[in-house]
C-alpha positions as a printed Julia matrix, in Angstrom:
63×3 Matrix{Float64}:
 -51.75  -58.27  -30.07
 -51.9   -54.54  -31.36
 -53.03  -51.88  -28.98
 -55.25  -49.57  -30.24
 -54.73  -45.62  -29.5
 -57.28  -43.02  -29.54
 -56.18  -39.4   -30.73
 -55.24  -37.07  -27.45
 -54.86  -39.96  -25.33
 -55.45  -38.63  -21.84
 -58.12  -39.99  -19.53
 -61.13  -38.6   -21.01
 -64.0   -37.03  -19.67
 -65.22  -39.46  -17.42
 -61.74  -40.06  -15.64
 -61.8   -36.11  -14.65
 -65.19  -36.45  -13.52
 -64.23  -39.27  -11.28
 -61.06  -37.55   -9.68
 -63.17  -34.81   -9.53
 -65.43  -36.21   -7.5
 -62.57  -38.19   -5.56
 -60.65  -34.24   -4.55
 -64.02  -33.21   -3.47
 -64.98  -36.33   -1.36
 -61.37  -36.2     0.05
 -61.67  -32.34    0.58
 -65.53  -32.5     2.5
 -63.81  -36.13    4.8
 -60.57  -34.26    5.84
 -58.14  -35.97    4.0
 -57.19  -32.74    2.03
 -56.83  -29.49    3.74
 -55.3   -25.73    2.41
 -52.38  -26.81    4.04
 -51.96  -30.09    1.87
 -53.0   -28.21   -1.57
 -50.16  -25.19   -0.48
 -47.31  -27.69    0.12
 -48.52  -29.4    -3.09
 -48.45  -26.34   -5.41
 -44.87  -24.94   -3.69
 -43.42  -28.95   -4.5
 -45.22  -28.4    -7.85
 -43.77  -25.14   -8.56
 -40.29  -26.34   -7.06
 -40.07  -29.35   -9.22
 -41.64  -26.91  -12.96
 -39.09  -23.74  -11.54
 -35.89  -25.92   -9.87
 -33.8   -23.53  -11.38
 -35.04  -20.29   -9.9
 -33.93  -22.1    -6.61
 -30.38  -22.45   -7.45
 -30.66  -18.84   -7.96
 -31.85  -18.44   -4.33
 -35.93  -17.78   -4.88
 -37.8   -18.88   -2.27
 -41.12  -20.61   -3.79
 -42.89  -21.82   -0.42
 -45.79  -20.68   -0.52
 -47.01  -18.76    2.18
 -50.46  -17.77    3.99
C-alpha cells in the first residue's frame, strides 16, 4: 500500500497551534518555568555547537 506524502512534510498549521496552546497551558500551570527554558536552551546550544565545547567555550546560559 503506497503512502502519500504532501509537499513540505512537517506538522502543519493545526499541529503548530496545538503545540503552542500546549506550551502556554504548561507554562500557566507551572510545568514550564524560566529555569527550565534556560536549561533546554543551553542543551540545544551544546548539541548544535558541540565543537565549541571541545574548544573550551562555556555555552551555559546564566541570568
